[in-house]
C-alpha positions in Angstrom: 111.8 87.2 153.9 114.5 89.2 152.2 115.5 86.3 150.2 111.9 85.8 149.0 111.5 89.5 148.0 114.8 89.4 146.2 113.6 86.3 144.3 110.5 87.9 143.3 112.4 91.0 142.2 114.6 88.9 140.1 111.8 87.1 138.5 110.1 90.3 137.7 113.1 91.7 136.0 113.8 88.6 134.1 110.3 88.5 132.8 110.4 92.3 131.8 113.6 91.5 130.0 111.9 89.0 127.9 109.3 91.5 126.5 110.4 92.8 123.2 109.9 96.5 122.4 108.8 97.9 118.9 111.3 98.3 116.3 109.5 101.4 114.6 106.3 103.3 115.4 103.8 105.3 113.1 101.9 108.1 114.5 98.4 108.3 113.2 95.9 110.9 113.2 93.8 109.4 115.9 93.0 106.1 117.7 93.5 103.5 115.1 90.4 101.2 114.2 91.5 99.3 111.2 95.0 98.7 109.3 95.7 97.1 105.9 99.1 96.6 104.0 99.4 97.0 100.2 102.6 97.5 98.1 104.8 98.6 101.0 102.1 101.1 102.0 100.3 101.0 105.5 96.8 102.2 105.5 95.4 103.4 108.9 91.7 104.1 109.5 91.3 106.3 112.6 88.7 107.7 114.7 89.6 111.3 113.6 87.9 110.9 110.1 91.1 110.1 108.3 92.8 107.2 106.4 96.6 107.8 107.0 98.9 106.3 104.4 102.5 105.5 105.4 105.4 104.4 103.3 106.9 101.5 105.3 110.5 102.0 103.6 110.9 105.6 104.7 108.4 105.2 107.7 106.8 108.6 106.7 103.3 109.7 106.4 102.9 110.0 102.5 99.2 110.8 102.1 95.9 111.5 104.1 92.4 110.9 103.0 89.8 112.8 105.0 86.1 112.2 105.0 83.6 114.9 106.0 82.5 115.6 109.4 79.0 114.6 110.4 76.4 116.3 112.7 75.7 114.5 115.9 72.5 114.2 117.9 72.8 117.5 119.6 73.7 119.3 116.2 77.6 119.6 116.7 80.0 118.9 113.8 82.1 115.8 114.8 84.8 113.7 113.2 83.3 110.8 111.3 85.0 107.6 112.7 86.4 105.4 110.0 85.5 102.0 110.7 87.3 100.0 108.1 89.6 100.5 105.0 90.6 98.3 102.3 92.7 98.5 99.0 92.7 97.1 95.6 94.7 98.5 92.6 94.3 102.2 92.8 91.0 102.2 94.8 90.6 102.8 98.5 87.4 101.6 100.3 86.4 103.7 103.2 83.6 102.7 105.5 82.7 105.6 108.1 80.3 106.9 110.8 77.4 108.8 109.4 74.4 110.5 110.9 71.6 108.8 113.2 73.8 105.8 113.9 74.1 104.7 110.2 77.1 104.3 108.0 78.4 105.3 104.4 80.9 104.0 102.0 83.3 106.0 99.9 85.8 105.0 97.3 88.8 107.1 96.9 90.7 106.8 93.4 92.7 109.3 91.4 92.8 111.9 94.4 89.0 111.9 94.4 86.7 110.6 97.0 83.3 109.5 95.8 80.2 108.4 97.8 79.1 104.9 96.9 76.7 104.1 99.8 74.9 107.1 101.4 73.6 107.0 105.0 70.2 107.4 103.4 70.2 103.6 102.7 70.0 103.3 106.4 72.7 100.5 106.7 74.6 99.9 109.9 77.7 98.3 108.3 80.5 97.1 110.5 83.2 96.0 108.0 83.7 96.3 104.2 86.3 94.6 102.0 86.9 94.4 98.4 86.2 90.9 96.6 87.3 92.3 93.3 87.5 95.7 91.8 83.9 95.9 91.2 82.6 94.0 94.2 82.6 94.6 97.8 81.5 92.6 100.8 79.6 94.4 103.6 78.8 93.0 107.0 76.1 94.4 109.1 75.6 94.7 112.8 72.6 92.6 112.2 74.9 89.8 111.2 74.0 89.9 107.6 76.4 90.0 104.6 75.8 91.8 101.5 77.7 91.5 98.1 77.7 95.0 96.5 78.2 95.8 92.8 80.1 99.1 92.6 79.5 99.9 89.0 75.7 99.1 89.2 75.3 100.4 92.8 73.2 97.5 93.6 73.1 94.6 96.0 74.0 91.2 94.4 72.7 89.3 97.4 72.0 89.8 101.2 72.1 86.9 103.5 71.3 86.4 107.2 74.2 84.6 108.9 72.6 84.1 112.4 70.5 85.9 115.0 73.6 86.7 116.9 75.3 90.1 116.8 78.2 90.4 114.4 81.7 90.7 115.6 84.1 90.2 112.7 84.8 88.7 109.4 87.9 87.7 107.2 88.3 86.5 103.7 90.7 83.7 102.5 93.5 84.4 100.1 91.3 83.7 97.0 88.4 85.8 98.5 86.2 83.0 97.5 85.2 82.2 101.2 84.5 84.5 104.2 84.7 83.3 107.8 82.1 85.3 110.1 82.6 85.5 113.9 79.9 86.7 116.2 78.9 86.9 119.8 77.8 83.2 119.9 81.5 81.9 119.7 80.8 80.0 116.6 82.3 80.5 113.3 80.5 80.4 110.1 81.9 79.9 106.6 80.1 81.1 103.5 80.8 81.5 99.7 81.3 84.9 98.7 80.2 84.2 95.1 76.4 83.8 96.3 76.6 83.8 100.1 75.8 80.1 100.4 76.7 78.4 103.5 79.5 75.9 103.7 80.0 74.9 107.3 80.1 76.0 111.0 83.0 75.6 113.5 81.5 75.0 117.0 82.5 74.3 120.6 85.9 76.1 121.0 84.9 79.4 121.9 82.1 79.8 124.5 81.4 83.5 124.2 81.9 86.5 121.7 84.7 86.2 119.2 86.1 89.5 118.9 88.3 88.8 115.9 89.1 86.1 113.3 92.0 85.6 111.1 92.6 83.0 108.1 95.9 82.2 106.5 97.0 79.0 104.5 94.0 77.0 105.8 94.8 78.0 109.4 91.8 80.0 111.4 92.6 81.8 114.6 90.2 83.6 116.9 90.3 86.1 119.6 87.7 85.3 122.3 86.0 87.1 125.2 86.2 83.8 127.0 90.1 84.4 127.1 90.6 81.7 124.4 92.8 82.0 121.4 91.4 79.0 119.1 93.5 77.5 116.3 91.5 75.5 113.7 93.6 73.4 111.3 91.1 73.1 108.3 93.4 70.8 106.4 93.2 68.2 109.2 89.8 69.2 110.7 91.4 69.6 114.0 91.3 72.5 116.8 92.8 73.5 120.0 92.7 76.6 122.2 95.1 78.3 124.6 93.9 80.4 127.5 95.1 83.9 128.2 94.9 85.7 131.7 92.7 88.5 130.1 90.2 89.2 127.4 91.8 88.5 123.9 90.7 91.5 121.8 92.9 90.8 118.8 94.6 88.1 116.8 96.7 87.7 113.8 98.4 84.9 111.6 101.5 85.1 109.7 101.0 84.5 105.8 102.2 80.7 106.3 99.6 80.2 109.1 102.5 78.9 111.1 102.8 81.8 113.7 99.8 83.4 115.6 100.0 86.6 117.5 97.4 87.6 120.2 96.8 90.1 122.8 97.5 88.2 126.0 97.0 90.2 129.0 95.8 93.4 130.6 99.0 95.2 129.8 98.3 94.9 126.1 101.1 92.5 125.4 101.2 90.4 122.5 102.2 86.7 122.6 103.4 84.7 119.7 103.5 80.9 119.4 103.8 78.2 116.7 100.5 76.9 115.5 101.9 73.5 114.7 104.0 72.9 117.9 102.0 75.0 120.2 105.4 76.6 121.5 105.6 80.1 122.6 108.0 82.3 120.3 108.0 85.4 122.4 106.1 88.5 124.1 106.1 91.9 122.5 105.1 95.0 124.4 104.8 98.8 124.1 101.1 99.1 123.3 99.4 101.7 125.6 95.9 101.0 125.0 93.5 98.1 124.0 94.7 96.5 120.9 92.5 96.7 117.7 94.7 95.0 115.1 97.7 92.6 114.6 98.8 92.4 111.0 101.7 90.3 109.7 103.9 91.8 107.0 105.7 88.7 106.5 107.0 85.7 108.6 109.4 88.0 110.6 107.5 91.4 110.9 104.2 92.4 112.3 102.1 95.6 113.1 99.9 96.3 115.9 97.5 99.1 116.3 95.5 100.1 119.4 92.9 102.7 120.5 96.0 104.9 120.9 97.3 106.8 117.8 100.4 104.8 117.6 101.0 101.9 115.4 103.9 99.6 116.4 106.2 97.5 114.1 107.8 94.5 115.6 110.7 92.2 114.3 110.5 88.7 115.5 114.1 87.9 114.8 
């Protein structure tokens, strides 16, 4: 019995030793909902009504964009949760919570924050991204996508993707295609130019897909069914790996050769090679449910969670 307990203890210590800790940490203003990386700057959208901007070189907070508080259902002033953030040139796109369950969109430029889409339009937007300097793509909870002209302040098109509840979308590098994930487990690919349907990817995820990523013709999903699915679009092939817990977040390296996903109830992140399917390592140090995994390059990635800490990891 003593030998058995010793063996279990040694195995546990060996496993723990393999979990790699963060190389650096960034402290945001609140729980982190979304992150993007542009020009050596990290943009963090938080539930404290802020977009925190960090310089990755100096690892310091260099700017903070705040959106106005909102009035809740009982009349109290509360922070407006920032659902998503994106950046193009000198413009920062901010999607945030508004009154009565609706959302609003601001654009911050030249130290000025202007309201683009007010809550009076009664849109329940889940995610927003730039297509170009004058066009943004919006996804609604109702699983519709909208292409929106910034200068004209009007919709170019509005397309219903399916009757399933929207989960997440990702653009390809050219931003001419969008991959949309929803609670059905299927992925739908549409053209961003006119919203037209290209194809569907089915049969791999059996339930809600929480997140999706798309890099260099490789698509990866994070599934409620505990499956991380890899679609190799060049070869028309797909496979999945199963985790011990719900997979809330997933991210691909720029080449698409490495995938990282939340792999257990301890919020650890497992990396593997998408071609060989061989594991690369396990990374820990996240205290709450993961919200984003974002690669900076082939050797570094960021992880955010419902906590206010963003972790930076080095693979090598």
